[in-house]
C-alpha positions in Angstrom: -72.0 -20.6 -46.7 -73.3 -17.4 -45.0 -76.1 -17.3 -42.6 -79.4 -15.9 -43.7 -80.7 -12.6 -42.2 -83.3 -14.6 -40.2 -80.6 -17.0 -38.8 -78.5 -14.0 -37.9 -81.5 -12.3 -36.2 -82.3 -15.4 -34.3 -78.7 -15.7 -33.0 -78.5 -12.0 -32.2 -81.8 -12.2 -30.4 -80.7 -15.2 -28.3 -77.4 -13.5 -27.3 -78.9 -10.1 -26.6 -81.7 -11.7 -24.5 -79.1 -13.7 -22.5 -76.9 -10.7 -22.0 -79.8 -8.6 -20.7 -81.0 -11.4 -18.5 -77.5 -11.6 -16.9 -77.3 -7.9 -16.4 -80.8 -7.6 -15.0 -80.4 -10.8 -12.9 -83.6 -12.3 -14.2 -84.6 -15.4 -16.2 -84.1 -15.1 -20.0 -87.8 -15.7 -20.7 -88.6 -12.5 -18.7 -86.6 -10.3 -21.1 -89.1 -8.8 -23.6 -87.3 -7.4 -26.5 -90.4 -5.8 -27.8 -90.6 -3.6 -24.7 -88.7 -0.3 -24.6 -85.3 -1.0 -23.3 -85.6 1.8 -20.7 -88.7 0.1 -19.3 -87.0 -3.3 -18.6 -87.1 -4.0 -14.8 -83.9 -3.1 -13.2 -82.4 -1.4 -16.3 -80.3 1.8 -16.0 -78.1 3.6 -18.5 -74.9 1.8 -17.3 -76.4 -1.6 -17.7 -77.7 -0.7 -21.2 -74.2 0.5 -22.2 -72.7 -2.7 -20.8 -75.1 -4.8 -22.9 -74.2 -2.9 -26.0 -70.5 -3.2 -25.3 -70.8 -7.0 -24.7 -72.7 -7.3 -28.0 -70.0 -5.3 -29.9 -67.3 -7.5 -28.4 -69.2 -10.7 -29.0 -69.5 -10.0 -32.8 -66.4 -7.8 -33.2 -68.4 -4.9 -34.5 -68.8 -1.2 -33.6 -72.4 0.1 -33.6 -72.9 3.5 -35.2 -73.6 6.0 -32.3 -76.0 8.0 -34.5 -78.1 4.9 -35.2 -77.8 3.7 -31.6 -79.6 6.7 -30.3 -82.6 5.8 -32.4 -82.9 2.4 -30.8 -85.9 2.1 -28.5 -86.6 -1.6 -28.1 -84.5 -4.8 -27.9 -85.9 -5.6 -31.4 -84.5 -2.3 -32.7 -81.1 -3.2 -31.2 -81.2 -6.7 -32.8 -82.0 -5.1 -36.2 -79.1 -2.6 -35.8 -76.7 -5.4 -34.9 -77.8 -7.6 -37.9 -77.5 -4.6 -40.2 -74.0 -3.8 -38.9 -73.0 -7.4 -39.3 -74.2 -7.4 -42.9 -72.5 -4.1 -43.8 -69.2 -4.9 -42.1 -69.0 -8.3 -43.8 -69.8 -7.0 -47.2 
């Protein structure tokens, strides 16, 4: 049985939040995925790339670079990962 989109989104949200918290060295509950990724405290382009790479490795996917440049918030990134998971498993 496959997971629903909501279940996938919940899992992706939890993993992304944990990865960002680890990279930013802050508690998970302080990672606001609705905020612009570039405005997270302590974030820089290298840490952002590291988070994306960790997510790609975690799920065994490759995120489309053209779509990735459109990502502004953590929620946008969650949506892109869920979309990629759905299209790569189809």
